[in-house]
PAMI-556715 format. One line per 5 residues: number of its first residue (from 0); their letters; for each residue z, y negated, x of N, C-alpha, C, O, CB. Coordinates in nm, 2 decimals, decimal comma. Each point is the difference from the previous one (the first is absolute). Glycine has a CB too. Layout:
! PAMI-556715
NUM) a) Z/Y/X/Z/Y/X/Z/Y/X/Z/Y/X/Z/Y/X | ...
END
This chain:
! PAMI-556715
0) xxxxx) 6,51/-13,41/14,15/0,04/-0,12/0,09/0,01/-0,11/-0,10/-0,08/-0,01/-0,09/-0,03/0,07/0,31 | 0,19/-0,13/-0,22/0,07/-0,13/-0,03/-0,11/-0,11/0,04/-0,04/-0,01/0,11/0,29/0,09/-0,07 | -0,29/-0,17/-0,13/-0,09/-0,11/0,02/0,09/-0,10/0,05/0,12/0,02/0,01/-0,29/0,02/-0,20 | 0,12/-0,16/0,23/0,08/-0,10/0,05/0,06/-0,09/-0,09/0,11/-0,06/0,02/-0,24/0,09/0,17 | 0,06/-0,04/-0,31/0,05/-0,06/-0,11/0,14/0,07/-0,06/0,11/-0,06/-0,01/-0,37/0,00/-0,04
5) xxxxx) 0,23/0,19/0,03/0,11/0,07/-0,05/0,12/0,00/0,09/0,11/0,01/-0,05/-0,26/0,12/-0,06 | 0,14/-0,13/0,26/0,11/-0,03/0,08/0,05/-0,16/-0,04/0,12/-0,02/0,00/-0,22/0,21/0,21 | 0,02/-0,29/-0,23/0,06/-0,11/-0,01/0,07/-0,02/-0,12/0,10/-0,07/-0,01/-0,26/0,00/0,16 | 0,09/0,13/-0,28/0,09/-0,01/-0,12/0,13/0,09/0,02/0,11/-0,02/-0,06/-0,33/-0,02/-0,09 | 0,21/0,14/0,24/0,15/0,04/0,02/0,10/-0,07/0,04/0,11/0,01/-0,03/-0,21/0,16/0,06
10) xxxxx) 0,05/-0,23/0,05/0,08/-0,12/0,10/0,07/-0,10/-0,10/0,10/-0,05/0,04/-0,30/0,06/0,16 | 0,15/-0,03/-0,32/0,04/-0,10/-0,09/0,07/0,06/-0,13/0,02/-0,07/-0,10/-0,21/-0,06/0,20 | 0,21/0,25/-0,09/0,05/0,09/-0,11/0,14/-0,03/-0,04/0,04/0,03/-0,12/-0,19/0,16/0,21 | 0,23/-0,23/-0,01/0,13/-0,07/-0,03/0,02/-0,12/-0,08/0,10/-0,02/-0,06/-0,06/0,10/0,25 | -0,14/-0,15/-0,19/-0,01/-0,13/-0,08/-0,05/0,04/-0,15/0,01/-0,07/-0,10/-0,07/-0,09/0,33
15) xxxxx) 0,00/0,26/-0,23/-0,02/0,07/-0,15/0,12/0,03/-0,06/0,01/0,01/-0,12/-0,22/0,09/0,18 | 0,34/-0,07/0,02/0,08/0,05/-0,10/0,14/-0,12/0,02/0,09/0,00/-0,08/-0,18/0,31/0,09 | 0,09/-0,41/0,09/0,10/-0,09/0,00/-0,06/-0,14/0,03/0,00/-0,04/0,11/0,17/0,22/-0,05 | -0,23/-0,24/-0,16/-0,06/-0,14/0,03/0,03/-0,09/-0,10/0,04/0,04/-0,11/-0,21/0,05/0,23 | 0,15/-0,22/-0,10/0,03/-0,11/-0,08/-0,08/0,02/-0,10/0,05/0,00/-0,12/0,02/-0,15/0,29
20) xxxxx) -0,20/0,16/-0,16/-0,07/0,01/-0,13/0,02/0,11/-0,07/-0,06/0,00/-0,11/-0,09/-0,12/0,19 | 0,21/0,23/-0,06/0,03/0,11/-0,07/0,13/-0,03/-0,07/0,01/0,03/-0,12/-0,12/0,13/0,27 | 0,22/-0,23/-0,07/0,12/-0,03/-0,09/-0,03/-0,12/-0,09/0,06/-0,01/-0,11/0,11/0,11/0,29 | -0,25/-0,20/-0,14/-0,03/-0,11/-0,11/-0,08/0,07/-0,13/0,03/-0,03/-0,11/-0,06/-0,17/0,32 | -0,03/0,26/-0,17/-0,11/0,09/-0,11/0,10/0,08/-0,09/-0,02/0,00/-0,12/-0,20/0,04/0,30
25) xxxxx) 0,32/0,02/-0,13/0,07/0,11/-0,07/0,11/-0,08/-0,08/0,03/0,03/-0,12/-0,08/0,16/0,31 | 0,12/-0,30/-0,12/0,10/-0,10/-0,06/-0,07/-0,09/-0,13/0,06/-0,03/-0,10/0,05/0,01/0,36 | -0,24/-0,01/-0,23/-0,06/-0,04/-0,13/-0,02/0,08/-0,11/0,03/-0,03/-0,12/-0,14/-0,10/0,26 | 0,06/0,24/-0,11/-0,05/0,09/-0,10/0,15/0,04/-0,09/0,00/0,01/-0,12/-0,23/0,09/0,28 | 0,35/-0,08/-0,08/0,13/0,04/-0,07/0,05/-0,11/-0,06/0,07/0,01/-0,10/-0,01/0,16/0,24
30) xxxxx) -0,09/-0,30/-0,09/0,04/-0,15/-0,04/-0,05/0,01/-0,12/0,07/-0,01/-0,10/-0,07/-0,14/0,31 | -0,14/0,17/-0,24/-0,05/-0,03/-0,11/0,00/0,08/-0,11/-0,02/-0,03/-0,11/-0,09/-0,08/0,24 | 0,15/0,27/-0,07/0,06/0,08/-0,14/0,13/-0,02/-0,06/0,03/0,03/-0,11/-0,16/0,13/0,20 | 0,21/-0,23/0,01/0,11/-0,02/-0,03/0,02/-0,12/-0,12/0,07/0,01/-0,10/-0,04/0,08/0,33 | -0,11/-0,20/-0,21/-0,05/-0,12/-0,05/-0,02/0,09/-0,16/0,08/0,01/-0,09/-0,22/-0,17/0,35
35) xxxxx) 0,04/0,20/-0,25/-0,07/0,06/-0,13/0,11/0,10/-0,10/0,00/0,01/-0,12/-0,25/-0,01/0,28 | 0,35/0,06/-0,06/0,10/0,07/-0,08/0,10/-0,11/-0,05/0,05/0,01/-0,11/-0,06/0,21/0,25 | 0,03/-0,32/-0,08/0,10/-0,09/-0,04/-0,04/-0,11/-0,13/0,08/-0,05/-0,08/0,00/0,09/0,33 | -0,23/-0,05/-0,24/-0,06/-0,07/-0,10/0,01/0,10/-0,14/0,03/-0,04/-0,10/-0,19/-0,11/0,29 | 0,12/0,28/-0,17/0,00/0,08/-0,09/0,16/0,02/-0,08/0,02/0,00/-0,12/-0,23/0,11/0,27
40) xxxxx) 0,31/-0,09/-0,05/0,14/0,01/-0,07/0,03/-0,14/-0,08/0,07/0,00/-0,10/0,02/0,15/0,31 | -0,14/-0,25/-0,16/0,04/-0,13/-0,07/-0,10/-0,02/-0,11/-0,01/-0,12/-0,03/0,13/0,02/0,23 | -0,19/0,18/-0,25/-0,11/0,00/-0,10/-0,10/-0,10/0,00/-0,05/-0,04/-0,10/0,20/0,14/-0,02 | -0,18/-0,14/0,26/-0,12/-0,08/0,04/-0,11/0,06/0,01/-0,02/0,05/0,11/0,14/-0,16/-0,02 | -0,22/0,10/-0,20/-0,13/0,09/0,00/-0,09/-0,11/0,04/-0,09/0,03/0,08/0,14/0,16/-0,26
45) xxxxx) -0,04/-0,30/0,13/-0,13/-0,10/0,01/-0,03/-0,05/0,15/-0,08/-0,09/0,01/0,14/0,01/-0,26 | 0,01/0,13/0,35/0,01/-0,08/0,13/-0,09/0,13/0,12/0,00/0,12/0,00/0,31/-0,28/-0,07 | -0,38/0,08/0,14/-0,08/0,07/0,09/0,04/0,00/0,14/-0,02/-0,11/0,04/-0,15/0,07/-0,18 | 0,21/0,11/0,23/0,06/-0,03/0,12/-0,11/-0,11/0,07/0,05/-0,08/0,07/0,09/0,33/-0,06 | -0,25/-0,25/-0,02/-0,09/-0,13/0,06/0,07/-0,13/-0,03/0,02/-0,09/0,08/-0,25/0,21/-0,11
50) xxxxx) 0,27/-0,14/-0,08/0,07/-0,12/-0,04/0,13/-0,06/0,08/0,03/-0,12/0,01/-0,12/0,20/-0,23 | 0,15/0,04/0,28/0,13/-0,04/0,08/0,01/-0,12/0,10/0,09/-0,09/0,01/-0,07/0,31/-0,03 | -0,14/-0,19/0,08/-0,01/-0,13/0,12/0,02/-0,13/-0,04/0,06/-0,09/0,06/-0,22/0,21/0,04 | 0,09/-0,14/-0,23/-0,01/-0,14/-0,03/0,13/-0,03/-0,08/0,06/-0,11/0,01/-0,33/0,09/-0,01 | 0,30/0,11/-0,10/0,11/-0,05/-0,09/0,14/-0,03/0,06/0,08/-0,09/-0,04/-0,19/0,22/-0,13
55) xxxxx) 0,13/-0,03/0,30/0,12/-0,01/0,08/0,01/-0,13/0,09/0,09/-0,04/0,06/-0,10/0,30/-0,07 | -0,13/-0,33/0,00/0,01/-0,12/0,09/0,00/-0,14/-0,06/-0,02/-0,11/0,05/-0,10/0,26/0,10 | 0,15/-0,11/-0,29/0,00/-0,14/-0,10/0,17/-0,05/0,02/0,09/0,08/0,00/-0,32/0,01/-0,22 | 0,22/-0,21/0,24/0,13/-0,08/0,00/0,05/-0,03/-0,14/-0,08/0,00/-0,09/0,02/-0,10/0,32 | 0,20/0,07/-0,25/0,04/-0,04/-0,14/-0,07/-0,11/-0,04/-0,04/-0,01/-0,12/0,23/0,09/0,14
60) xxxxx) -0,21/-0,18/0,09/-0,06/-0,12/-0,04/-0,13/0,01/-0,01/-0,06/-0,11/-0,03/0,22/0,01/0,13 | -0,24/0,22/-0,09/-0,14/0,00/0,02/-0,07/-0,03/0,12/0,05/-0,06/0,09/-0,02/0,03/-0,29 | -0,13/0,07/0,21/-0,11/0,01/0,13/-0,13/-0,03/-0,05/-0,06/0,03/-0,10/0,19/0,15/0,23 | -0,19/-0,26/0,00/-0,16/-0,02/-0,04/-0,08/0,13/0,02/0,05/0,10/0,06/-0,06/-0,36/0,02 | -0,11/0,26/-0,14/-0,04/0,13/0,03/-0,05/0,01/0,16/-0,02/0,11/0,06/-0,04/-0,07/-0,32
65) xxxxx) 0,03/-0,16/0,33/-0,05/-0,01/0,13/0,11/0,08/0,07/-0,02/0,10/0,07/-0,12/-0,34/-0,08 | 0,27/0,20/-0,01/0,12/0,03/0,08/0,02/0,16/-0,04/0,03/0,08/0,09/0,08/-0,35/-0,09 | -0,12/0,30/-0,12/0,01/0,14/-0,03/-0,09/0,09/0,05/0,04/0,11/0,01/0,04/-0,18/-0,19 | -0,20/0,05/0,23/-0,09/0,07/0,05/0,03/-0,01/0,14/-0,04/0,10/0,07/-0,10/-0,12/-0,25 | 0,19/-0,07/0,24/0,04/-0,01/0,13/0,13/0,09/0,05/0,00/0,07/0,10/-0,10/-0,31/-0,13
70) xxxxx) 0,23/0,21/-0,08/0,08/0,10/0,01/-0,01/0,16/-0,02/0,07/0,08/0,05/0,02/-0,29/-0,10 | -0,19/0,24/-0,04/-0,02/0,13/-0,03/-0,10/0,07/0,10/-0,03/0,12/0,00/0,08/-0,19/-0,25 | -0,10/-0,04/0,34/-0,11/0,06/0,10/-0,11/0,04/-0,07/-0,05/0,11/0,04/0,21/-0,02/0,11 | -0,23/-0,15/-0,27/-0,12/0,06/-0,04/-0,08/-0,15/-0,02/0,06/-0,10/-0,01/0,05/0,35/-0,11 | -0,26/-0,24/0,11/-0,06/-0,12/-0,03/0,01/-0,03/-0,14/0,02/0,10/-0,08/-0,18/-0,07/0,27
75) xxxxx) 0,15/-0,15/-0,24/0,01/-0,04/-0,13/-0,10/0,07/-0,10/0,02/0,05/-0,11/0,06/-0,27/0,21 | -0,20/0,23/-0,03/-0,10/0,10/-0,10/0,07/0,15/-0,04/0,00/0,06/-0,11/-0,23/-0,17/0,23 | 0,28/0,16/0,01/0,05/0,11/-0,02/0,15/0,01/-0,13/0,03/0,10/-0,06/-0,14/-0,07/0,34 | 0,16/-0,14/-0,27/0,10/-0,02/-0,09/-0,01/-0,01/-0,14/0,09/0,04/-0,08/-0,02/-0,13/0,26 | -0,19/0,02/-0,23/-0,05/-0,04/-0,10/0,04/0,09/-0,10/0,08/-0,03/-0,09/-0,24/-0,09/0,21
80) xxxxx) 0,10/0,23/-0,12/-0,01/0,11/-0,10/0,15/0,05/-0,03/0,04/0,01/-0,12/-0,28/0,07/0,21 | 0,30/-0,06/0,01/0,19/0,02/-0,02/0,05/-0,11/-0,09/0,05/0,02/-0,10/0,00/0,06/0,36 | -0,08/-0,21/-0,21/0,08/-0,09/-0,06/-0,04/0,01/-0,13/0,09/0,00/-0,08/-0,05/-0,14/0,27 | -0,16/0,15/-0,23/-0,04/-0,02/-0,15/0,06/0,13/-0,07/0,05/-0,04/-0,11/-0,27/-0,11/0,14 | 0,21/0,27/-0,01/0,06/0,13/-0,05/0,18/-0,04/0,00/0,06/0,04/-0,10/-0,29/0,15/0,22
85) xxxxx) 0,30/-0,25/-0,02/0,14/-0,03/-0,01/0,00/-0,11/-0,10/0,10/0,01/-0,07/-0,03/0,07/0,31 | -0,16/-0,20/-0,27/0,01/-0,07/-0,11/-0,01/0,07/-0,13/0,08/-0,02/-0,10/-0,16/-0,15/0,25 | -0,01/0,25/-0,16/-0,04/0,07/-0,11/0,12/0,09/-0,05/0,03/0,00/-0,12/-0,28/0,00/0,21 | 0,32/0,05/-0,01/0,13/0,11/-0,02/0,10/-0,10/-0,01/0,12/0,05/0,00/-0,19/0,18/0,13 | 0,07/-0,34/-0,12/0,12/-0,11/-0,02/0,10/-0,01/0,11/0,11/-0,04/-0,02/-0,11/0,09/-0,22
90) xxxxx) -0,02/-0,02/0,35/0,07/-0,01/0,10/0,02/-0,13/0,05/0,11/-0,05/0,00/-0,18/0,25/0,04 | -0,05/-0,26/0,00/0,00/-0,10/0,04/-0,08/-0,13/-0,10/-0,05/0,04/-0,11/0,07/0,12/0,34 | -0,01/-0,29/-0,20/-0,07/-0,08/-0,08/-0,05/-0,10/0,11/0,06/-0,01/0,11/0,07/0,06/-0,35 | -0,27/-0,12/0,21/-0,06/-0,07/0,10/-0,01/-0,18/-0,07/-0,04/-0,03/-0,11/-0,10/0,29/0,23 | 0,18/-0,33/-0,03/-0,04/-0,13/-0,05/-0,06/-0,09/0,11/0,02/0,03/0,12/0,16/-0,01/-0,29
95) xxxxx) -0,26/-0,12/0,13/-0,05/-0,08/0,07/0,10/-0,08/0,08/0,09/-0,06/-0,06/-0,27/0,07/-0,10 | 0,15/-0,02/0,31/0,08/-0,06/0,08/0,00/-0,14/-0,01/-0,10/-0,06/0,04/0,08/0,24/0,08 | 0,14/-0,28/-0,18/0,00/-0,13/-0,04/-0,04/-0,10/0,13/-0,05/-0,11/-0,01/0,23/0,18/-0,18 | -0,16/0,00/0,31/-0,03/-0,08/0,12/-0,14/0,01/0,05/-0,05/-0,08/0,09/0,29/0,09/-0,04 | -0,29/0,08/-0,11/-0,15/0,07/0,05/-0,07/0,08/-0,11/0,01/0,12/-0,02/0,07/-0,09/0,27
100) xxxxx) -0,15/-0,14/-0,33/-0,07/0,07/-0,12/-0,11/0,11/0,04/-0,06/0,06/-0,09/0,11/-0,28/-0,05 | -0,08/0,24/0,28/-0,10/0,10/0,04/0,08/0,15/0,01/-0,06/0,10/-0,03/-0,08/-0,30/0,18 | 0,27/0,21/-0,12/0,08/0,09/0,01/0,08/0,05/-0,12/0,01/-0,07/-0,10/-0,03/-0,02/0,32 | 0,09/0,22/-0,21/0,09/0,01/-0,12/0,12/0,06/0,08/-0,01/0,04/0,11/-0,16/0,00/-0,31 | 0,29/-0,03/0,12/0,15/0,07/0,02/0,03/0,08/-0,08/0,01/-0,02/-0,12/0,07/-0,14/0,19
105) xxxxx) -0,05/0,29/-0,01/0,02/0,11/-0,07/0,14/0,03/-0,01/0,06/0,03/0,10/-0,28/0,06/-0,04 | 0,27/-0,11/-0,16/0,14/0,04/-0,04/0,04/0,15/-0,06/-0,09/0,08/-0,05/0,08/-0,33/-0,01 | 0,11/0,28/0,08/0,05/0,12/-0,08/0,05/-0,01/-0,14/0,08/-0,09/-0,04/-0,03/0,15/0,24 | -0,09/0,00/-0,27/0,07/-0,02/-0,15/0,13/0,08/0,01/0,03/0,05/0,10/-0,27/-0,06/-0,25 | 0,31/0,01/0,04/0,12/0,08/-0,02/-0,01/0,14/0,02/0,10/0,06/0,04/-0,04/-0,21/-0,18
110) xxxxx) -0,18/0,21/0,12/-0,04/0,15/0,00/0,00/0,04/0,18/0,06/0,09/0,06/-0,26/-0,11/-0,33 | 0,13/-0,08/0,33/0,00/-0,01/0,11/0,12/0,02/0,09/0,03/0,10/0,08/-0,20/-0,23/-0,17 | 0,24/0,01/0,05/0,13/-0,02/0,04/0,06/0,14/0,02/0,03/0,05/0,11/-0,02/-0,28/-0,22 | 0,02/0,28/-0,01/0,10/0,13/-0,02/-0,08/0,08/0,07/0,07/0,09/0,04/0,04/-0,10/-0,27 | -0,24/0,03/0,26/-0,07/0,11/0,08/0,08/0,00/0,12/0,07/0,09/0,03/-0,31/-0,12/-0,11
115) xxxxx) 0,23/-0,11/0,17/0,02/-0,02/0,12/0,15/0,04/0,03/0,04/0,07/0,09/-0,24/-0,24/-0,09 | 0,30/0,09/-0,11/0,12/0,06/0,03/0,03/0,15/0,00/0,09/0,04/0,07/-0,06/-0,25/-0,15 | -0,09/0,29/-0,01/0,01/0,14/-0,01/-0,04/0,05/0,14/0,07/0,06/0,08/-0,12/-0,05/-0,34 | -0,09/-0,04/0,30/-0,02/0,04/0,13/0,06/-0,02/0,14/-0,02/0,06/0,11/-0,13/-0,06/-0,24 | 0,25/-0,12/0,10/0,07/-0,07/0,11/0,11/0,11/0,00/0,02/0,06/0,10/-0,08/-0,33/-0,13
120) xxxxx) 0,13/0,29/-0,09/0,11/0,10/-0,01/-0,03/0,15/0,04/0,09/0,07/0,05/-0,03/-0,22/-0,24 | -0,17/0,19/0,17/-0,04/0,14/0,04/-0,02/-0,01/0,16/0,02/0,09/0,08/-0,14/-0,03/-0,33 | 0,06/-0,17/0,28/-0,03/-0,02/0,16/0,17/0,00/0,06/0,02/0,08/0,09/-0,28/-0,25/-0,11 | 0,34/0,09/-0,02/0,14/0,04/0,03/0,05/0,10/0,01/0,07/0,03/0,10/-0,05/-0,18/-0,18 | -0,04/0,25/-0,03/0,06/0,14/0,01/-0,07/0,08/0,12/0,05/0,09/0,06/0,00/-0,09/-0,33
125) xxxxx) -0,19/-0,04/0,29/-0,06/0,08/0,08/0,04/-0,04/0,14/0,01/0,09/0,08/-0,20/-0,06/-0,24 | 0,24/-0,16/0,22/0,04/-0,02/0,10/0,13/0,04/0,06/0,04/0,00/0,11/-0,18/-0,14/-0,18 | 0,20/0,19/-0,07/0,16/0,06/0,01/-0,03/0,16/0,05/0,05/0,07/0,08/0,07/-0,23/-0,32 | -0,21/0,18/0,16/-0,02/0,17/0,03/-0,05/0,01/0,13/0,04/0,09/0,07/-0,09/-0,02/-0,29 | -0,04/-0,17/0,29/-0,07/0,02/0,14/0,13/-0,02/0,10/0,03/0,07/0,10/-0,29/-0,18/-0,17
130) xxxxx) 0,35/-0,02/0,02/0,11/-0,02/0,08/0,08/0,12/0,03/0,02/0,03/0,11/-0,02/-0,24/-0,20 | 0,04/0,30/-0,04/0,08/0,11/0,04/-0,07/0,12/0,08/0,05/0,08/0,07/0,08/-0,14/-0,28 | -0,27/0,05/0,20/-0,07/0,10/0,10/0,03/-0,05/0,14/0,07/0,06/0,08/-0,25/0,00/-0,24 | 0,12/-0,16/0,19/0,01/-0,05/0,13/0,10/-0,09/0,06/0,00/-0,03/0,12/-0,20/0,05/-0,16 | 0,29/-0,06/-0,05/0,13/-0,07/0,03/-0,06/-0,13/-0,01/-0,12/-0,01/0,00/0,24/0,18/0,16
135) xxxxx) -0,04/-0,30/-0,18/-0,04/-0,13/-0,04/-0,07/-0,08/0,14/-0,10/-0,07/0,00/0,33/0,06/-0,19 | -0,17/0,05/0,29/-0,03/-0,08/0,13/-0,16/0,06/0,02/-0,10/-0,08/-0,01/0,39/0,08/0,15 | -0,29/0,13/-0,12/-0,15/0,05/0,02/-0,10/-0,04/-0,10/-0,12/-0,02/0,03/0,21/0,20/0,07 | -0,04/-0,20/-0,25/-0,10/-0,03/-0,08/-0,05/-0,14/0,02/-0,12/-0,03/0,00/0,21/0,19/-0,16 | 0,00/-0,25/0,18/-0,05/-0,10/0,04/-0,07/-0,04/0,12/-0,07/-0,09/0,01/0,21/0,06/-0,15
140) xxxxx) -0,10/0,11/0,22/-0,08/-0,03/0,12/-0,16/0,09/-0,01/-0,09/-0,04/0,07/0,34/0,00/0,09 | -0,26/0,10/-0,21/-0,12/0,07/-0,06/-0,07/-0,11/-0,11/-0,13/-0,01/-0,01/0,25/0,26/0,05 | -0,06/-0,30/-0,11/-0,07/-0,11/-0,09/-0,05/-0,13/0,09/-0,11/-0,05/0,00/0,28/0,12/-0,22 | -0,08/-0,10/0,29/-0,02/-0,12/0,09/-0,12/0,05/0,10/-0,10/-0,08/0,01/0,37/-0,01/-0,03 | -0,28/0,20/0,08/-0,10/0,04/0,06/-0,14/0,00/-0,07/-0,11/-0,03/0,05/0,30/0,15/0,07
145) xxxxx) -0,19/-0,08/-0,25/-0,13/0,02/-0,09/-0,03/-0,13/-0,01/-0,12/-0,03/0,02/0,17/0,23/-0,15 | 0,03/-0,30/0,09/-0,04/-0,13/-0,03/-0,07/-0,09/0,14/-0,09/-0,09/-0,01/0,30/0,11/-0,20 | -0,15/0,03/0,33/-0,03/-0,06/0,11/-0,17/0,04/0,04/-0,08/-0,08/0,05/0,37/0,08/0,02 | -0,32/0,14/-0,11/-0,12/0,05/0,00/-0,09/-0,07/-0,11/-0,12/-0,02/0,02/0,22/0,25/0,08 | -0,03/-0,26/-0,21/-0,10/-0,07/-0,09/-0,05/-0,13/0,05/-0,11/-0,04/0,00/0,23/0,15/-0,20
150) xxxxx) -0,01/-0,19/0,25/-0,03/-0,14/0,06/-0,11/0,02/0,10/-0,11/-0,05/-0,02/0,35/-0,03/-0,02 | -0,21/0,14/0,12/-0,11/0,06/0,12/-0,14/-0,01/-0,04/-0,08/-0,08/0,05/0,24/0,26/0,01 | -0,18/-0,07/-0,17/-0,12/0,00/-0,06/-0,06/-0,11/-0,05/-0,12/-0,04/0,01/0,18/0,23/-0,05 | 0,04/-0,25/-0,03/-0,05/-0,12/-0,09/-0,07/-0,09/0,11/-0,12/-0,03/-0,02/0,33/0,03/-0,17 | -0,14/-0,06/0,30/0,00/-0,07/0,08/-0,13/0,05/0,09/-0,08/-0,08/0,06/0,34/0,04/-0,10
155) xxxxx) -0,27/0,17/0,05/-0,15/0,04/0,05/-0,13/0,00/-0,08/-0,11/-0,01/0,05/0,24/0,15/0,08 | -0,10/-0,13/-0,26/-0,09/-0,04/-0,07/-0,03/-0,13/-0,04/-0,11/-0,02/-0,06/0,16/0,21/0,02 | 0,02/-0,27/0,06/-0,04/-0,17/0,00/-0,06/-0,02/0,09/-0,08/-0,09/-0,02/0,23/0,00/-0,06 | -0,16/0,14/0,21/-0,07/-0,03/0,11/-0,13/0,05/-0,02/-0,10/-0,07/0,03/0,29/0,06/0,10 | -0,20/0,12/-0,19/-0,14/0,05/0,00/-0,13/-0,09/-0,07/0,03/-0,07/-0,10/0,11/0,31/0,09
160) xxxxx) -0,25/-0,25/0,06/-0,11/-0,09/-0,05/-0,02/0,06/-0,14/0,03/0,12/-0,01/-0,15/-0,20/0,23 | 0,09/0,00/-0,32/-0,04/0,06/-0,12/-0,13/0,04/-0,02/-0,09/-0,05/0,06/0,26/-0,07/-0,13 | -0,21/0,22/-0,03/-0,13/0,03/0,01/-0,06/-0,06/-0,11/0,05/-0,01/-0,10/-0,01/0,21/0,22 | -0,16/-0,25/-0,09/-0,07/-0,06/-0,11/-0,14/0,08/-0,05/-0,10/0,04/0,06/0,21/-0,27/0,04 | -0,06/0,24/-0,26/-0,14/0,05/-0,04/-0,13/-0,06/-0,01/-0,10/0,07/-0,03/0,23/0,05/-0,07
END
């Protein structure tokens, strides 16, 4: 005889095969694998995937550490180790903000700029491949929908009360 919990679990079985969470998780895994392969193909051996959210959000004119943390969606404390490693590996340089001595401005070095140019070139190729798969219109619809969900989540997270330790 089947227990009530077993019956309830069976009712949700379809979600285990076709859900937002599963799709996002699998896409992230495949994208990370693709990025790692691209780095390897371009002989970039000193770069960790964890660096990506930070370096890809640095403007050509630099960015303050506070703005970078916000744009990358991480705390300044969580960002500090990655920034230190990126500086040690010569992808970025850090200078005191001339307008506010309490903050720093993070700039891309030539190595960092070359890295971003390489990444964006490969990303352009990936977009072309996905446009062949889905068609340009459907690809753009999917991408727009994904960004709409991101904006929704960001707005929802901003409304949540912050936890105090």
